[in-house]
C-alpha positions in Angstrom: -9.5 -34.5 41.9 -6.5 -34.1 44.4 -5.5 -30.5 44.4 -8.9 -29.6 42.9 -11.0 -26.8 44.3 -14.8 -27.2 43.8 -17.0 -24.6 42.2 -18.1 -21.7 44.4 -21.6 -23.0 44.0 -22.4 -26.6 43.6 -25.8 -26.3 42.3 -25.3 -23.9 40.3 -27.1 -21.1 41.5 -24.3 -18.4 40.5 -24.7 -19.3 36.6 -28.6 -19.4 37.1 -30.7 -21.1 34.6 -31.0 -24.6 34.9 -29.5 -28.0 35.0 -30.2 -30.0 31.9 -28.8 -33.7 30.7 -25.8 -33.5 28.3 -28.0 -35.0 25.3 -30.1 -32.5 26.1 -27.8 -29.2 24.6 -28.5 -27.3 21.7 -25.9 -26.1 20.8 -23.4 -27.9 18.5 -20.2 -27.1 19.7 -21.4 -28.2 23.3 -22.7 -31.7 22.0 -19.6 -32.0 20.5 -17.4 -31.4 23.7 -19.5 -33.7 25.7 -19.2 -36.6 23.1 -15.6 -36.0 22.6 -15.0 -36.0 26.8 -17.3 -39.0 27.3 -15.2 -41.3 24.8 -11.7 -39.8 27.0 -13.5 -42.3 30.0 -12.8 -38.7 32.6 -9.3 -39.5 32.9 -7.9 -36.3 32.1 -11.3 -33.9 32.0 -14.7 -34.6 33.1 -17.7 -32.9 32.8 -19.3 -32.2 36.4 -22.6 -30.4 35.0 -24.0 -28.9 31.8 -27.0 -26.0 32.1 -29.2 -24.0 30.1 -29.2 -19.9 30.7 -32.1 -17.7 30.3 -30.2 -16.2 27.5 -30.1 -19.5 25.6 -26.4 -19.5 26.5 -25.0 -23.5 27.1 -22.7 -24.2 30.0 -20.7 -27.1 30.3 -19.0 -27.2 33.8 -15.1 -29.3 33.6 -12.9 -30.4 36.2 -9.7 -31.1 34.3 -5.9 -31.9 34.9 -3.8 -29.5 33.9 -0.2 -31.3 33.7 1.5 -28.3 34.8 4.7 -29.4 36.3 5.8 -29.1 40.2 6.6 -25.6 40.1 4.9 -23.7 37.6 5.9 -20.8 36.3 2.1 -19.0 37.0 -0.3 -20.1 40.0 -1.8 -23.2 37.9 -3.2 -26.5 40.1 -2.6 -29.8 38.8 -6.5 -30.0 38.5 -8.4 -26.6 37.9 -12.5 -26.3 37.7 -13.6 -24.5 34.4 -17.0 -23.6 32.5 -17.5 -23.6 29.2 -19.7 -21.0 27.8 -21.8 -21.5 24.7 -23.8 -19.1 22.5 -24.3 -18.9 18.5 -22.2 -17.3 16.5 -19.2 -16.3 19.2 -16.4 -18.1 20.5 -17.0 -20.6 23.4 -15.8 -18.3 26.5 -13.4 -20.6 29.1 -13.6 -19.3 32.0 -11.8 -20.5 35.6 -14.1 -21.0 38.6 -11.0 -20.3 41.3 -11.4 -16.9 42.9 -7.6 -15.9 42.9 -6.8 -17.5 39.6 -3.7 -15.9 38.4 -4.2 -13.3 35.6 -1.7 -14.2 33.0 -0.8 -13.4 29.5 -3.6 -14.6 27.4 -6.5 -13.9 29.8 -8.5 -11.7 30.0 -11.1 -9.7 32.8 -14.7 -10.3 32.3 -17.6 -8.0 32.5 -19.4 -7.3 35.6 -22.1 -8.8 33.7 -20.9 -11.7 32.8 -23.0 -15.0 33.4 -20.1 -16.7 35.8 -18.8 -16.2 39.3 -15.5 -16.3 37.6 -13.5 -13.1 36.6 -11.0 -14.0 34.2 -11.5 -15.5 30.9 -9.1 -17.7 28.9 -8.1 -16.6 25.7 -7.3 -20.3 23.7 -7.8 -19.0 20.4 -7.0 -15.1 19.2 -8.7 -15.5 16.1 -11.7 -13.8 14.5 -14.7 -16.6 15.7 -15.6 -16.4 12.2 -12.3 -17.6 10.7 -11.6 -20.1 13.7 -15.0 -21.9 13.6 -14.8 -24.2 10.6 -11.7 -25.9 12.9 -13.7 -26.3 15.9 -15.1 -29.8 17.4 -15.2 -30.9 20.9 -11.8 -32.1 20.3 -10.4 -28.7 19.6 -11.8 -27.1 22.3 -10.3 -29.6 24.9 -6.6 -29.7 22.8 -6.6 -25.6 23.4 -7.6 -25.6 26.7 -4.4 -28.2 27.5 -2.5 -26.1 24.8 -3.1 -22.7 27.5 -2.6 -25.1 30.5 0.5 -26.4 29.2 2.2 -22.9 28.2 1.2 -21.6 31.1 2.9 -24.2 33.3 6.2 -23.4 31.3 5.7 -19.8 31.2 6.1 -19.6 27.7 2.9 -18.1 26.6 3.9 -16.9 23.4 4.3 -19.3 20.4 3.1 -20.2 16.8 -0.6 -20.3 18.2 -0.7 -17.2 20.0 1.5 -14.3 19.7 1.8 -11.5 22.8 -1.7 -9.7 23.6 -2.4 -6.3 24.1 -3.1 -4.5 27.3 -6.4 -3.7 26.2 -9.1 -5.5 24.8 -10.3 -3.9 21.6 -13.1 -1.5 22.2 -16.1 -1.1 19.6 -15.6 2.3 18.4 -12.6 3.6 16.4 -11.5 7.7 16.0 -10.0 7.9 12.7 -7.1 10.8 12.4 -4.4 12.2 10.3 -0.3 11.7 11.5 -0.2 15.2 11.4 -3.2 16.0 13.8 -2.0 13.0 16.5 1.6 14.5 16.3 0.0 18.1 17.3 -2.1 16.5 20.0 1.0 14.5 21.6 3.2 18.0 21.5 3.4 18.6 25.5 3.6 22.5 25.5 1.5 23.0 22.1 -1.7 25.1 21.6 -5.4 23.2 22.3 -6.0 20.6 20.1 -9.6 21.6 18.6 -11.3 18.7 17.1 -14.5 18.1 15.3 -15.5 14.4 15.7 -18.2 13.5 13.0 -20.1 10.4 12.3 -18.8 9.0 9.4 -22.4 6.5 8.9 -25.4 5.9 11.2 -24.3 3.3 14.0 -20.9 2.7 12.4 -19.2 3.4 15.6 -16.5 5.2 13.3 -15.6 8.6 14.1 -13.4 11.4 11.7 -11.5 13.7 13.7 -10.8 16.7 11.9 -9.0 20.3 13.4 -11.6 23.2 13.1 -12.3 26.6 14.0 -15.2 27.9 16.1 -16.0 30.6 13.4 -15.8 27.9 10.9 -17.1 24.4 12.0 -16.5 21.2 9.8 -19.3 20.4 7.4 -20.7 17.4 8.7 -22.5 16.3 5.9 -25.8 15.9 7.9 -24.0 14.0 10.2 -23.7 14.4 13.9 -20.7 15.9 15.1 -18.9 17.1 18.6 -16.6 19.9 19.7 -13.6 18.2 21.4 -10.3 19.4 23.0 -7.6 16.6 22.2 -4.6 15.7 24.4 -2.3 12.8 25.3 -1.5 10.9 28.4 1.5 8.3 29.1 0.8 5.7 31.2 3.1 3.2 33.1 0.8 -0.3 32.8 1.8 -2.5 35.4 -0.6 -5.6 35.0 1.5 -8.5 34.7 -0.8 -10.5 31.8 -4.6 -10.2 31.6 -5.9 -8.2 28.7 -8.1 -5.1 30.5 -11.4 -3.9 29.4 -10.9 0.0 28.5 -12.3 2.3 31.1 -15.8 3.8 30.6 -15.6 6.4 33.4 -13.0 8.6 34.9 -12.9 7.1 38.3 -12.5 3.6 36.3 -9.4 5.2 34.4 -8.0 6.8 37.8 -8.2 3.0 39.8 -6.9 1.3 36.6 -3.6 3.1 36.2 -2.5 5.0 39.1 -0.6 3.5 42.0 2.5 4.7 44.7 4.8 6.4 41.9 2.0 7.9 39.7 -1.6 9.5 40.1 -3.5 9.9 37.2 -5.8 12.1 38.2 -2.8 14.7 39.8 -1.6 13.8 36.0 -4.6 14.6 34.1 -5.3 17.9 36.8 -1.8 19.4 35.5 -2.8 18.9 31.5 -7.0 20.1 32.4 -5.3 23.1 34.2 -3.0 24.6 31.2 -5.8 24.1 28.8 -8.0 26.3 30.9 -5.5 29.3 31.0 -6.6 29.5 27.1 -7.4 32.8 26.0 -10.8 31.0 24.7 -11.6 29.9 28.5 -15.3 29.6 27.5 -14.4 27.5 24.3 -12.4 25.4 26.4 -15.5 25.2 29.0 -17.5 23.9 26.2 -15.8 21.5 24.7 -15.7 17.9 25.3 -12.2 16.0 26.2 -10.8 13.0 24.1 -7.5 12.1 25.6 -4.9 9.5 23.8 -4.1 6.9 26.1 -0.3 6.2 25.4 0.3 3.2 27.6 3.6 1.5 28.1 2.7 -2.2 28.8 5.7 -3.6 30.6 4.7 -6.9 29.6 5.7 -7.0 25.8 8.0 -3.4 26.6 5.6 -1.7 23.7 3.7 1.5 23.7 0.0 0.5 22.8 -2.5 3.2 22.2 -5.9 4.0 22.6 -8.4 7.0 23.3 -11.1 7.7 25.6 -13.8 10.2 24.9 -15.5 12.0 27.7 -19.0 12.6 27.6 -19.3 15.5 29.7 -17.7 19.0 28.9 -14.2 20.4 30.2 -16.3 22.5 32.6 -17.6 19.3 34.2 -14.5 17.5 34.2 -12.8 20.4 35.8 -15.4 20.4 38.2 -15.2 16.7 39.4 -11.2 17.6 39.8 -11.9 20.0 42.2 -10.3 22.9 39.7 -13.8 24.7 39.1 -16.7 26.2 40.6 -19.8 25.4 39.0 -21.4 28.4 37.1 -24.2 30.0 38.5 -27.2 29.4 36.1 -29.3 32.1 37.8 -27.2 35.0 36.9 -26.2 33.9 33.7 -22.6 32.9 35.2 -20.0 30.5 33.7 -17.1 28.1 35.2 -14.9 30.1 37.5 -11.5 29.1 38.6 -11.0 27.7 42.7 -8.3 29.6 44.7 -7.5 27.1 46.5 -8.1 24.1 44.3 -10.3 21.1 45.7 -9.9 17.9 46.0 -11.5 15.8 43.2 -15.2 13.9 44.3 -15.3 10.4 43.4 -18.7 10.4 42.6 -18.4 13.2 40.5 -15.4 11.0 38.7 -17.8 8.2 38.2 -20.4 10.3 36.6 -18.0 11.3 33.6 -18.7 8.2 31.2 -15.8 7.5 28.6 -16.5 5.9 25.9 -12.8 3.7 24.7 -12.1 4.0 20.9 -9.6 2.6 18.7 -7.0 5.2 17.2 -6.5 4.4 13.3 -4.5 6.8 11.6 -6.2 8.2 8.3 -4.9 6.6 4.6 -1.9 9.3 4.0 1.2 8.5 2.0 3.3 7.3 5.8 0.5 4.5 6.3 0.1 3.3 3.0 3.9 3.0 3.0 3.1 0.7 6.0 0.1 -1.6 5.1 2.2 -1.9 1.2 5.5 -2.6 2.9 7.2 -0.4 0.2 9.5 2.7 0.9 8.9 6.0 -0.2 9.0 6.5 -3.5 8.6 9.2 -6.5 8.6 13.3 -4.9 7.3 15.8 -7.0 5.6 13.7 -9.8 3.7 14.7 -13.2 1.6 12.1 -15.0 0.4 12.1 -18.6 -2.2 10.5 -19.8 -5.3 9.3 -17.2 -6.5 6.7 -19.7 -7.4 3.0 -18.8 -3.6 2.4 -18.1 -3.3 5.7 -16.6 -5.7 5.8 -14.1 -4.9 1.9 -12.8 -1.3 2.5 -12.3 -1.9 6.1 -10.5 -4.3 4.2 -8.4 -2.1 1.4 -7.4 0.9 3.7 -6.6 -1.1 6.0 -4.3 -2.2 3.2 -2.6 1.2 2.3 -1.9 2.0 5.9 -0.7 4.1 7.2 -3.8 4.4 10.4 -4.5 4.5 13.6 -2.1 3.0 15.8 -4.8 0.9 14.8 -8.0 -0.1 16.2 -11.7 -2.1 14.1 -13.7 -2.6 15.9 -17.5 -4.8 14.5 -20.5 -7.3 16.7 -21.9 -9.5 13.9 -22.7 -13.1 13.1 -21.8 -14.6 9.9 -20.5 -17.0 8.0 -22.9 -19.0 5.3 -22.2 -16.7 2.7 -23.8 -13.9 3.9 -21.3 -16.1 2.3 -18.6 -14.8 -1.3 -20.1 -11.5 -0.3 -18.5 -11.6 2.7 -16.7 -11.8 3.2 -13.1 -14.1 5.7 -13.1 -17.8 5.8 -13.2 -21.2 6.0 -15.6 -21.6 9.2 -13.9 -18.4 10.7 -14.7 -18.9 10.1 -18.4 -18.3 13.4 -20.0 -16.1 14.8 -17.2 -12.2 15.4 -18.1 -10.9 12.2 -17.3 -7.7 14.1 -15.6 -10.3 16.4 -13.2 -12.0 12.9 -12.1 -8.9 10.8 -11.7 -8.1 13.4 -9.3 -11.3 14.0 -7.1 -10.7 9.7 -7.4 -7.1 9.6 -5.9 -7.7 12.7 -3.7 -10.4 10.7 -1.8 -8.5 7.4 -1.3 -5.7 9.5 -0.4 -7.0 13.2 1.3 -3.2 14.3 1.6 -1.7 14.0 -2.0 -4.8 16.6 -3.2 -3.7 16.2 -7.1 -3.9 19.1 -9.7 -5.1 18.5 -12.7 -4.2 20.2 -16.4 -6.8 19.4 -19.5 -3.7 19.9 -21.5 -1.7 17.6 -24.0 2.2 17.0 -23.7 3.4 19.1 -26.7 6.6 21.0 -28.0 4.8 24.2 -27.4 1.7 25.7 -26.2 1.5 24.3 -22.7 0.4 27.0 -20.5 3.1 28.2 -17.9 1.8 26.7 -14.9 2.2 23.0 -16.4 5.6 23.7 -18.0 6.3 25.3 -14.4 5.0 21.7 -13.3 7.2 19.7 -15.6 10.7 21.8 -14.9 10.3 21.0 -11.1 9.2 17.3 -11.2 11.0 14.5 -9.2 8.9 12.1 -11.8 7.7 12.3 -15.1 5.4 9.2 -16.2 4.2 8.7 -19.4 0.9 7.1 -19.5 -0.6 8.3 -23.0 0.3 5.1 -24.6 1.5 7.6 -27.6 4.8 7.2 -29.1 4.3 11.0 -30.2 4.4 12.0 -26.4 7.2 9.6 -25.1 9.6 11.6 -27.7 8.3 14.6 -27.1 9.0 13.9 -23.2 12.5 12.4 -23.9 13.2 15.8 -25.9 12.4 17.7 -22.7 15.3 18.6 -20.7 13.9 20.5 -17.4 12.3 17.7 -16.0 12.4 14.7 -13.7 13.2 11.2 -14.2 11.4 9.5 -17.0 9.2 6.4 -16.8 6.7 5.3 -19.8 4.0 2.6 -19.9 1.6 1.1 -22.1 -0.3 -1.9 -23.1 0.9 -4.0 -26.2 -2.0 -3.1 -29.3 -3.3 -6.7 -28.7 -3.7 -6.0 -24.8 -1.8 -8.8 -23.6 1.2 -7.3 -22.4 2.1 -4.4 -20.4 5.7 -2.1 -21.3 7.1 -0.7 -18.6 11.0 2.0 -19.9 12.7 3.7 -17.2 15.2 6.0 -17.4 18.2 5.8 -15.2 18.6 8.5 -12.8 20.9 10.8 -14.3 18.9 10.0 -17.6 21.9 8.9 -19.9 19.4 6.5 -21.5 16.6 8.6 -22.2 13.1 7.0 -23.3 13.9 8.1 -26.9 16.8 5.8 -26.6 14.8 3.1 -24.5 12.1 3.1 -27.6 15.1 1.8 -29.8 16.2 -0.5 -27.1 12.9 -2.0 -26.7 12.3 -2.3 -30.8 15.6 -4.5 -30.5 14.6 -6.9 -27.9 11.3 -7.8 -29.4 13.3 -8.7 -32.5 15.9 -10.6 -30.7 13.8 -12.5 -28.4 11.9 -15.2 -29.6 9.8 -15.3 -26.7 8.6 -12.1 -28.2 8.1 -13.0 -31.3 4.2 -12.1 -31.4 4.4 -9.2 -28.9 3.7 -6.3 -31.6 1.1 -8.0 -33.6 -1.6 -6.1 -34.7 -4.9 -6.8 -32.9 -7.3 -9.1 -34.8 -10.2 -7.2 -33.7 -11.2 -3.9 -32.9 -14.6 -2.2 -31.7 -15.8 1.0 -33.6 -16.8 2.9 -30.3 -18.7 6.0 -31.3 -20.0 5.5 -34.9 -16.8 6.7 -37.0 -14.6 5.1 -38.4 -11.6 6.1 -36.9 -13.2 6.1 -33.5 -12.2 2.5 -32.5 -10.7 0.9 -29.2 -9.2 -2.8 -28.6 -11.1 -5.2 -27.3 -9.3 -6.1 -23.5 -11.0 -7.4 -20.3 -11.2 -5.3 -17.5 -9.9 -8.3 -15.6 -6.9 -8.4 -18.0 -6.7 -4.5 -18.1 -6.4 -4.5 -14.3 -3.6 -7.6 -13.8 -1.4 -5.7 -16.3 -1.9 -2.5 -14.9 -1.1 -3.7 -11.5 2.0 -5.5 -12.8 2.9 -2.3 -14.2 2.6 -0.4 -11.7 4.6 -2.6 -9.5 7.3 -2.8 -12.0 7.6 0.9 -11.9 7.2 1.4 -7.7 10.7 -1.0 -8.2 12.1 0.7 -10.9 12.3 3.9 -8.6 14.4 2.7 -6.3 17.2 1.6 -8.6 19.6 3.9 -10.4 19.7 2.1 -13.8 18.0 2.0 -16.8 16.0 -0.8 -18.3 13.0 -2.6 -20.0 9.8 -4.5 -18.2 7.7 -6.4 -20.3 5.1 -8.3 -19.0 3.2 -11.1 -21.1 -0.1 -12.3 -20.0 -0.6 -16.2 -21.4 -3.8 -17.9 -22.1 -4.1 -19.3 -18.7 -3.7 -16.0 -16.8 -0.3 -16.6 -16.0 2.3 -13.8 -16.4 5.6 -14.2 -17.6 8.1 -11.1 -17.1 11.5 -10.0 -19.0 13.5 -7.4 -17.3 16.2 -6.1 -19.9 19.2 -3.4 -18.9 19.5 -0.5 -21.3 23.6 -0.2 -21.2 24.5 3.5 -20.3 26.7 4.7 -23.2 25.8 7.1 -25.9 27.7 8.0 -29.9 26.0 11.0 -31.1 27.0 12.8 -34.3 24.7 15.8 -35.7 24.7 16.5 -39.1 22.9 18.9 -41.1 20.4 19.7 -38.4 19.8 15.6 -37.8 20.8 13.8 -34.9 22.1 10.4 -35.4 22.4 8.2 -31.7 23.7 4.6 -31.4 23.5 3.6 -27.7 25.7 1.2 -25.3 23.7 -1.4 -25.8 23.5 -1.2 -29.7 27.8 -1.1 -29.3 27.8 -4.0 -27.1 25.9 -6.1 -29.8 28.3 -4.8 -32.4 31.2 -5.5 -30.8 30.2 -9.1 -29.4 29.8 -9.7 -33.5 33.3 -8.1 -34.5 34.7 -10.6 -31.4 33.1 -13.4 -33.1 34.7 -12.9 -36.6 38.3 -11.9 -35.6 40.5 -12.0 -37.1 38.7 -11.5 -40.5 36.4 -8.0 -40.6 32.2 -8.5 -40.7 29.7 -6.2 -41.1 26.4 -5.9 -41.8 22.9 -3.6 -42.0 21.5 -1.1 -39.3 18.1 -0.7 -38.3 16.5 2.0 -36.5 13.5 4.6 -35.7 13.6 7.7 -37.7 12.0 10.6 -36.9 11.3 13.1 -39.5 9.5 16.0 -37.6 12.0 15.9 -34.9 15.1 15.0 -37.3 16.3 12.0 -34.7 17.8 8.5 -35.7 18.1 6.4 -33.2 20.0 3.3 -34.0 18.4 -0.1 -32.7 20.6 -2.9 -33.8 22.6 -4.5 -36.2 21.9 -7.2 -38.1 25.0 -10.2 -38.7 26.5 -10.4 -42.2 24.4 -12.3 -44.4 26.0 -15.8 -45.5 27.0 -14.9 -48.7 29.5 -12.3 -47.6 33.4 -11.9 -47.7 35.9 -10.8 -44.6 39.5 -11.1 -44.2 42.0 -9.4 -42.1 42.2 -6.7 -44.0 38.5 -6.0 -46.1 35.0 -7.0 -46.0 32.2 -7.2 -48.8 28.8 -7.5 -47.5 26.6 -10.2 -49.2 22.8 -10.0 -50.0 21.6 -13.3 -49.5 18.5 -13.4 -47.5 19.3 -9.6 -46.3 15.8 -8.4 -47.6 14.0 -11.4 -46.1 15.6 -10.6 -42.9 15.2 -6.8 -42.7 11.3 -7.4 -43.7 10.9 -9.6 -41.2 12.7 -8.2 -38.3 10.2 -4.9 -39.5 7.2 -6.9 -39.3 8.3 -8.2 -35.6 7.6 -3.9 -34.7 4.9 -3.0 -36.7 7.0 -1.4 -39.2 8.1 1.1 -36.3 12.2 0.6 -37.5 13.7 1.4 -41.0 16.8 0.5 -42.7 19.9 3.4 -41.6 22.8 2.2 -43.1 25.8 0.3 -42.7 28.1 -1.3 -40.1 31.4 -3.0 -40.4 34.5 -3.5 -38.1 38.6 -2.6 -38.7 40.9 -5.0 -37.3 43.0 -4.6 -34.5 45.7 -2.1 -35.0 43.5 -0.2 -37.3 41.3 3.1 -36.3 37.8 3.3 -36.4 38.1 6.1 -39.1 36.5 6.0 -42.4 38.7 4.9 -45.2 38.6 6.4 -48.7 36.9 2.8 -49.7 34.5 3.6 -46.7 34.0 7.1 -47.8 33.0 6.2 -51.6 30.6 4.0 -50.1 29.0 6.4 -48.1 28.4 8.4 -51.2 26.8 5.7 -52.4 24.4 5.3 -49.4 23.6 8.5 -49.4 22.6 8.7 -53.0 20.6 5.9 -52.8 18.5 7.5 -49.8 18.2 10.9 -51.2 14.4 10.4 -52.1 13.9 9.3 -47.9 15.1 13.1 -47.3 17.7 11.4 -44.4 21.5 11.0 -44.0 22.5 7.7 -44.7 24.6 6.3 -41.6 27.6 4.3 -41.1 29.1 2.8 -38.3 32.6 1.2 -38.1 33.7 -0.6 -34.6 37.4 -0.8 -34.2 39.2 -2.4 -31.2 38.3 0.1 -28.5 36.1 2.6 -29.9 33.0 3.2 -32.1 32.6 5.6 -35.0 29.1 7.0 -36.2 29.3 8.8 -39.5 26.6 10.1 -41.4 26.2 11.6 -45.3 23.3 13.3 -46.7 23.1 13.7 -50.5 22.7 17.1 -52.3 19.9 17.0 -54.9 
């Protein structure tokens, strides 16, 4: 063992316990290590001793040839003496016994109570032991030790096995604080930040930090809480590798961070001195101190953050720092300023215990976006519908950081059958869905605090407050699964960008209809585009089939609900929420249809809605033809050239709103006759084609009229023959009490005409 350093205590007394035969070890991993080293024959690693401590911990002492180069990056010897300590349910602890073993990355300081003469542990695996333990046997322990020394020898400590360490070992306690409070605490010259730290659960070691007024302490809900004053210290960390245990008392904090250029006590005194000038000095004296440490790690060149809780009042800390005289209890006095100031007393500094704690930002919009990996979407949003899809879509979007403000609109109440797919609970049965959902979302992300309205989206009768919320919205979400609601929203001029999401009737698909940012293609036009996509896309031929099973939900023949499993509803809703989040990052209008196959896979069809609108108003009726329909008819024209062609028009008719949306044109029947100067539409198979198209969309569209083309060089104006045909069409549709529609497609233009018969 040339170059090896023998153990400090050859008889093992530094470890205590008793020496045991290697075959008498109980710990599975210790046994495996002994067997593996025996197979190596002592060539690269040798077992010097095995012991069992009074605590039950078992120890294997190893002499390891490190394989380091002649000039290693760190002071590693060709052979090192190690002990590996094994205890149930924890990772093996690898400790070099050399007193001057270097502190490098991927090492950590051992606590003083550690049962070994070594002071540094090797971090051979930074995974949680519960995740890593299944990979381990004796060979893996040796392999990881060799990997550690190989990297230490070359100086390349960070690789795919272990990334850069932080400066400090993570403490057990955690303080949860909002980003707003953290920024207030970080402000150098801001007012004192009075905080209340409340236990979240008994012995959970998690504390919730909230700002409070002494006159109105925060509700503890039966939990213990204490007043604190928060401040932030910026510190330069000069350690050169090994992770440190966070300081346990004020003296330790001073020793850990002070150096020739930085005196932590003087830095802390400056902050405390400023706090002591507060007008409410007595309140300051009685508060405890919460210090957020911002440590600049010079190894990783990054800022690391942790907190320490001082378990003494600021008055006592001021006394330990030499800033205050203690109170004269006999006369009921309080702390008073020392003039001149005294020196800090080491014994009093060590008498100020500290609890180190991780700082975790509470779940607000910023942290939600960070963890979701998404950019912010949706500013002020108003959402209509708090049912099965509405609750799950909103929950997902809120968890992803969407919305700065949210209004939920629904006048329905939760019924027992809703629990099959709703995120609300049995104790919400009978409650307004909008109110209960707003409360649930507020508990997920307290910064959003949704407003709810127990109303319906309607053309009239909405409260002034709801109308104001719609008018000022950036985003209007229709989650009602109601065709009527979507059309009303489409007609609402003053509102934000509209998006509609719903399940299909059979519950095996979702649909998301997205307006463009400028709303050139609105929800009504998207509805018409949706029907045409179902008719024209063979993959969607069963998309709008009627559900084959429904369940009576409350004893009435019309109170029925479709059978959709909770897992399917959750999957479809999550996919719809994802589609909405992605849609808000693009400007264009489009449709997203996601279909669930029997094996559980999800296929997505994304269809653009081409901008452009051709519109005519006739006797109170508003007839519209979208850019998508224009493109379809132009393609028919291009295929037929030089001859004319034509066919029938299908679309959505809404008598209440007096709106007609053209969905698509069917191609010319086979028995049609077309020349460069004339066209006569045939009838063969036409009735069947119309019935088939209407059947695919549950008869949501109907016959509107006719379309045909004009040749190059001819305008798209109706000819005398066209006008005569319009009169005939209007007479045919007179009993329908709506106008007949004709579209003429020319070389460069499209003309929409309407005619209504006079009865």
